[in-house]
C-alpha distance (Angstrom), angle and dihedral (degrees) to the residues before:
residue distance angle dihedral
X1 . . .
X2 3.79 . .
X3 3.80 117.0 .
X4 3.80 90.7 -146.6
X5 3.78 113.9 108.2
X6 3.79 113.0 -102.3
X7 3.81 102.0 -173.9
X8 3.80 140.1 27.2
X9 3.81 113.8 -132.9
X10 3.83 120.6 -152.2
X11 3.80 115.4 -133.9
X12 3.81 92.4 -114.8
X13 3.82 92.4 54.8
X14 3.81 91.7 45.5
X15 3.80 89.7 54.3
X16 3.80 93.6 47.7
X17 3.80 90.2 49.6
X18 3.80 90.6 50.8
X19 3.81 92.6 49.4
X20 3.81 91.5 47.6
X21 3.81 92.2 47.2
X22 3.78 90.2 52.0
X23 3.79 92.7 52.3
X24 3.79 95.0 -128.8
X25 3.77 110.9 178.5
X26 3.79 93.9 27.9
X27 3.79 139.3 -100.0
X28 3.80 119.3 -106.9
X29 3.81 113.7 -102.9
X30 3.81 96.7 -2.7
X31 3.81 117.5 151.7
X32 3.80 121.0 -131.5
X33 3.81 93.3 -114.6
X34 3.80 91.7 52.9
X35 3.80 91.2 46.6
X36 3.80 93.0 53.5
X37 3.81 92.4 42.7
X38 3.80 89.9 53.1
X39 3.81 100.4 42.3
X40 3.80 99.8 38.4
X41 3.79 141.6 -111.3
X42 3.83 111.8 -28.6
X43 3.80 115.2 -136.2
X44 3.80 114.6 -126.1
X45 3.78 118.1 -154.6
X46 3.79 100.5 172.5
X47 3.79 92.5 -99.2
X48 3.78 140.5 76.8
X49 3.79 98.1 -66.0
X50 3.81 100.7 91.8
X51 3.80 87.6 54.4
X52 3.81 90.4 47.6
X53 3.81 91.1 52.5
X54 3.80 89.8 54.9
X55 3.81 93.1 43.4
X56 3.83 91.2 54.5
X57 3.81 88.3 57.8
X58 3.80 97.5 37.1
X59 3.83 110.0 38.6
X60 3.78 111.6 -156.2
X61 3.81 93.0 29.6
X62 3.81 115.9 157.7
X63 3.78 123.3 -148.9
X64 3.80 90.3 -123.7
X65 3.82 90.6 65.3
X66 3.81 89.9 58.1
X67 3.80 90.8 45.2
X68 3.81 89.7 53.2
X69 3.82 92.6 48.9
X70 3.81 89.7 51.9
X71 3.80 92.7 46.8
X72 3.81 92.1 50.5
X73 3.80 94.0 46.2
X74 3.82 93.6 -118.3
X75 3.81 85.5 121.9
X76 3.79 122.2 33.0
X77 3.79 135.9 -170.6
X78 3.81 109.4 -132.6
X79 3.80 141.5 146.2
X80 3.79 114.7 -96.4
X81 3.82 135.4 152.7
X82 3.82 117.9 12.7
X83 3.80 88.9 4.8
X84 3.81 91.1 -77.8
X85 3.80 122.4 141.6
X86 3.79 117.3 -110.4
X87 3.77 140.9 178.4
X88 3.81 105.1 -121.6
X89 3.78 137.7 175.3
X90 3.80 114.2 -99.9
X91 3.81 91.0 -113.8
X92 3.82 90.2 61.1
X93 3.82 98.6 47.6
X94 3.81 94.3 96.8
X95 3.81 91.2 48.9
X96 3.81 92.4 47.9
X97 3.80 93.3 49.4
X98 3.81 92.5 47.2
X99 3.80 90.7 51.4
X100 3.80 93.5 46.1
X101 3.80 90.5 52.5
X102 3.79 98.3 42.0
X103 3.80 96.5 44.7
X104 3.81 92.3 49.9
X105 3.80 97.8 36.4
X106 3.79 98.0 101.5
X107 3.81 96.0 42.1
X108 3.80 92.8 47.1
X109 3.80 92.1 50.4
X110 3.82 91.3 50.4
X111 3.80 92.8 48.3
X112 3.79 93.5 49.2
X113 3.80 90.5 48.9
X114 3.81 91.6 50.7
X115 3.81 90.1 48.8
X116 3.81 91.1 50.8
X117 3.81 96.1 -116.9
X118 3.80 116.8 152.4
X119 3.81 124.3 -152.5
X120 3.81 91.9 -119.2
X121 3.80 91.2 56.0
X122 3.80 92.6 52.5
X123 3.80 91.2 47.9
X124 3.80 89.5 55.5
X125 3.82 91.4 50.7
X126 3.81 90.5 47.7
X127 3.80 92.8 50.7
X128 3.80 90.3 51.3
X129 3.82 91.6 49.2
X130 3.80 93.4 50.6
X131 3.80 91.7 47.2
X132 3.82 92.5 49.3
X133 3.81 95.2 46.6
X134 3.78 90.3 47.2
X135 3.78 90.4 54.1
X136 3.80 101.4 37.0
X137 3.80 105.4 27.0
X138 3.80 126.2 -133.4
X139 3.81 118.1 1.2
X140 3.78 136.0 174.6
X141 3.80 120.7 -118.1
X142 3.79 88.8 -101.9
X143 3.80 90.3 47.6
X144 3.79 90.3 52.7
X145 3.78 91.8 48.5
X146 3.80 91.1 53.8
X147 3.81 96.3 42.4
X148 3.81 101.1 44.8
X149 3.81 114.8 97.8
X150 3.79 116.0 -91.7
X151 3.78 113.0 -88.4
X152 3.81 96.7 22.5
X153 3.81 94.2 100.3
X154 3.80 117.0 50.4
X155 3.79 126.3 -158.8
X156 3.80 113.3 -125.4
X157 3.79 98.8 -148.8
X158 3.78 126.9 -143.9
X159 3.80 94.0 -33.3
X160 3.78 90.7 56.0
X161 3.80 93.1 45.5
X162 3.80 90.7 54.5
X163 3.81 88.0 53.7
X164 3.81 92.7 46.9
X165 3.82 91.6 -107.6
X166 3.79 109.6 117.1
X167 3.81 92.0 170.1
X168 3.79 143.2 -8.1
X169 3.83 91.4 -91.7
X170 3.85 99.6 81.5
X171 3.83 96.2 50.0
X172 3.81 90.6 44.8
X173 3.81 90.7 52.7
X174 3.79 91.3 45.2
X175 3.79 93.0 54.0
X176 3.80 91.5 46.1
X177 3.80 90.3 51.2
X178 3.80 92.6 48.4
X179 3.81 88.7 51.5
X180 3.82 92.0 49.8
X181 3.81 92.6 -119.7
X182 3.81 93.6 119.6
X183 3.78 130.4 21.6
X184 3.78 134.3 -157.8
X185 3.78 120.8 -127.7
X186 3.81 127.6 -175.9
X187 3.78 109.8 -100.2
X188 3.82 93.1 -125.4
X189 3.84 103.6 20.7
X190 3.80 86.1 -102.6
X191 3.80 124.4 111.4
X192 3.81 101.2 -156.3
X193 3.82 90.0 96.2
X194 3.80 137.2 45.3
X195 3.79 99.2 -126.0
X196 3.79 109.5 125.4
X197 3.77 137.1 178.1
X198 3.80 123.3 -147.3
X199 3.79 120.0 -138.2
X200 3.79 142.1 161.1
X201 3.83 107.4 -96.3
X202 3.79 119.9 -123.1
X203 3.81 86.4 -123.3
X204 3.78 130.2 6.5
X205 3.85 105.4 -100.5
X206 3.80 89.8 -142.8
X207 3.80 88.9 60.8
X208 3.82 97.5 45.3
X209 3.80 92.8 78.0
X210 3.76 133.6 -86.8
X211 3.79 96.4 75.4
X212 3.83 111.3 148.8
X213 3.78 115.5 -117.3
X214 3.81 91.6 -134.4
X215 3.81 141.9 -28.6
X216 3.81 93.3 -73.8
X217 3.80 90.9 53.1
X218 3.82 90.4 48.6
X219 3.81 91.0 50.3
X220 3.82 91.8 49.7
X221 3.78 92.6 49.7
X222 3.80 91.2 46.9
X223 3.81 89.5 51.1
X224 3.81 90.6 51.3
X225 3.79 90.6 51.7
X226 3.81 91.6 45.1
X227 3.81 94.9 51.5
X228 3.79 92.0 45.5
X229 3.81 91.9 48.4
X230 3.81 96.0 43.4
X231 3.80 98.3 40.4
X232 3.79 90.3 -152.9
X233 3.80 123.8 22.8
X234 3.77 142.8 168.1
X235 3.78 123.3 -131.0
X236 3.81 87.0 -119.0
X237 3.81 92.6 57.6
X238 3.82 90.9 49.5
X239 3.80 90.0 51.6
X240 3.81 91.7 47.7
X241 3.80 94.3 50.3
X242 3.79 101.2 37.5
X243 3.79 102.9 38.8
X244 3.81 91.3 -131.2
X245 3.78 118.8 140.1
X246 3.81 116.9 -103.9
X247 3.80 94.6 -106.3
X248 3.82 93.8 48.2
X249 3.81 91.6 45.2
X250 3.80 93.2 50.7
X251 3.81 91.6 47.4
X252 3.81 90.7 49.4
X253 3.81 92.9 51.3
X254 3.80 91.3 49.5
X255 3.82 91.2 47.3
X256 3.82 89.2 50.0
X257 3.83 89.1 62.7
X258 3.80 91.7 -128.6
X259 3.80 116.7 168.4
X260 3.84 111.8 -101.7
X261 3.81 114.1 -130.8
X262 3.79 143.1 164.2
X263 3.80 118.2 -117.4
X264 3.78 121.7 -143.6
X265 3.79 109.7 -107.2
X266 3.80 96.0 1.4
X267 3.80 123.3 96.8
X268 3.78 122.8 -153.3
X269 3.81 135.5 53.5
X270 3.79 118.3 -37.0
X271 3.80 136.0 177.0
X272 3.78 137.3 -160.7
X273 3.77 145.7 -167.5
X274 3.81 99.4 -110.9
X275 3.81 95.2 -151.5
X276 3.79 93.1 52.5
X277 3.80 90.8 48.7
X278 3.79 91.1 57.1
X279 3.81 91.7 49.8
X280 3.81 92.1 45.8
X281 3.80 92.9 51.4
X282 3.81 90.3 54.1
X283 3.82 91.7 50.4
X284 3.80 98.1 43.7
X285 3.81 93.5 116.1
X286 3.81 98.3 41.9
X287 3.79 124.8 103.3
X288 3.78 95.0 -119.2
X289 3.80 126.4 -159.9
X290 3.79 127.0 -43.3
X291 3.80 112.7 -129.2
X292 3.79 136.6 172.4
X293 3.80 107.9 -146.2
X294 3.81 131.3 -161.5
X295 3.78 127.2 -129.7
X296 3.82 112.4 -75.1
X297 3.81 91.8 18.0
X298 3.79 114.4 171.1
X299 3.81 92.1 -115.7
X300 3.81 87.2 67.2
X301 3.81 102.4 24.2
X302 3.82 93.9 55.9
X303 3.81 90.1 52.9
X304 3.80 98.1 52.5
X305 3.81 92.6 -108.6
X306 3.81 139.8 -23.5
X307 3.82 99.5 -74.6
X308 3.80 98.7 98.5
X309 3.80 91.5 50.4
X310 3.83 93.0 51.5
X311 3.80 127.8 72.5
X312 3.82 111.9 -109.5
X313 3.82 91.8 -118.5
X314 3.81 88.5 70.4
X315 3.79 99.8 42.6
X316 3.81 91.2 104.5
X317 3.82 94.2 63.3
X318 3.81 108.5 119.8
X319 3.80 117.8 -126.1
X320 3.82 134.8 -179.9
X321 3.80 113.3 -94.3
X322 3.78 124.7 -134.0
X323 3.81 112.7 -122.5
X324 3.78 115.2 -41.4
X325 3.78 94.8 -29.4
X326 3.78 121.0 147.1
X327 3.78 125.3 -106.7
X328 3.77 131.9 39.9
X329 3.82 106.4 -147.6
X330 3.80 138.0 61.6
X331 3.79 87.9 -102.9
X332 3.79 99.9 54.5
X333 3.80 109.6 19.6
X334 3.80 119.6 105.2
X335 3.79 98.5 -172.7
X336 3.78 109.5 32.3
X337 3.78 115.9 -178.1
X338 3.78 90.7 -145.2
X339 3.79 134.9 110.5
X340 3.79 112.9 -129.0
X341 3.81 138.3 -151.7
X342 3.81 118.8 -137.2
X343 3.81 119.2 -160.2
X344 3.78 135.9 138.8
X345 3.79 92.1 24.5
X346 3.81 98.3 -57.6
X347 3.81 145.3 51.5
X348 3.80 107.3 -70.4
X349 3.79 103.9 168.8
X350 3.78 152.0 -12.3
X351 3.78 130.0 -104.6
X352 3.77 140.4 -170.7
X353 3.79 137.6 -176.8
X354 3.80 116.4 -105.3
X355 3.82 104.0 -145.5
X356 3.79 93.0 -165.5
X357 3.79 97.6 51.5
X358 3.81 96.7 31.6
X359 3.79 90.3 -131.4
X360 3.80 139.2 97.5
X361 3.79 125.7 -90.7
X362 3.82 107.2 -140.9
X363 3.79 126.2 -155.8
X364 3.81 108.2 -174.5
X365 3.80 112.7 -179.1
X366 3.82 106.0 161.3
X367 3.80 104.0 68.5
X368 3.81 93.2 161.3
X369 3.80 92.3 71.3
X370 3.79 115.1 102.4
X371 3.81 108.0 -110.5
X372 3.79 141.7 122.1
X373 3.84 111.5 -105.8
X374 3.80 90.1 -157.0
X375 3.82 89.7 58.8
X376 3.81 89.1 50.1
X377 3.81 90.3 54.1
X378 3.80 91.4 46.0
X379 3.79 92.7 51.7
X380 3.80 90.5 45.4
X381 3.79 90.6 54.7
X382 3.81 90.3 50.9
X383 3.81 92.9 51.1
X384 3.81 91.5 47.3
X385 3.80 90.6 50.5
X386 3.81 91.0 50.1
X387 3.80 93.4 50.9
X388 3.78 95.2 41.2
X389 3.81 101.1 41.3
X390 3.83 106.1 21.5
X391 3.80 102.4 37.1
X392 3.79 101.7 18.1
X393 3.81 93.9 -137.7
X394 3.79 143.6 43.7
X395 3.80 101.3 -142.1
X396 3.80 114.6 141.6
X397 3.81 98.4 -154.8
X398 3.76 136.8 31.5
X399 3.81 94.2 -112.0
X400 3.80 96.7 47.5
X401 3.79 126.4 111.2
X402 3.78 132.1 -160.0
X403 3.81 87.4 -97.8
X404 3.79 89.3 67.1
X405 3.81 89.4 52.5
X406 3.81 91.7 48.5
X407 3.79 90.7 52.5
X408 3.80 93.7 51.0
X409 3.82 91.9 42.6
X410 3.81 89.2 54.4
X411 3.82 89.9 50.8
X412 3.81 90.2 51.5
X413 3.81 91.3 48.7
X414 3.81 90.5 52.2
X415 3.80 88.9 50.4
X416 3.81 90.1 53.2
X417 3.80 91.2 50.1
X418 3.81 90.9 51.3
X419 3.81 93.3 52.3
């Protein structure tokens, strides 16, 4: 396949392809596992947002359906790219674990060396963990720490604490998880928390099929998933999301046989799912689905930020930033800590849950987009009902409080007043 671009993609078609790839609005009769396999790993933050990502793609979803998928193993919570925790389809568990291990291999080895941890010591801790879980069943990290024989786990002092390694238990668990010898499961079959139990899996996920042959094979398969889930992507956005180096990312995209394209207003290599492009071009004038997206939703995360889904006239709108990320507006931020509204084939507003009123605060700013305001209100009511009655809260992250929601809801209300 030639790396030279073979087509120029208008911004409107790129956006439609992205929305179609992400399955916004739903697909009749689709199962949760198939949805997640098709639209990509779903970021979990210990709050409501993983549920919201699924709800945007499966209107009418109930929390119990997600609970059941977790309990059955159709969906699993595992580390994946950049060491972050994701909700993934069972068929992608082996790929996710391989990527999590390979992408962190060098850093983990350096940290263990600095902390003075030898391989033999970790193997002893791992053997004790496996023996204990086999005898006692699932335990939390704290439960393991208390139940393991004295002297098995060693504290790593101030050096370890600075590296985020208080003892030899976390790296031992991490290596066991990467190897498929233990697995994490949500403590209550819910994913709006970060309380996990460790257990011995019924079968090693790396031996159930789908295990990459090597790092290059894993990168190619990740690129295939990324292109399919993004519809249209740049090499830069793949690098940003995956944590791969530029050379490895470019090689993976070429190996994935993605269609090379040019993107309007964006220099550099880009690739597309050819079938989605054809569908998007046909639908360029249609209203498209209305969807209320969480923070870090794949529609935005796979594009390196919200800018390409927002009309340039609104790029100067200030948004909260996640962590120490760069940028402060819709036009320059990569990791906005803001929930977005999609309608008319692009992002047209922000939203937040009002914990006092049990409803959504809406901040529509792009009134030129073609969409039905009644449908926006209807979808908003459905999301509010889900958060209020199914989850019991609207917090995005495990360490958030209702005060954080009130602050963001006030920001959204000010945005609405200004537009």
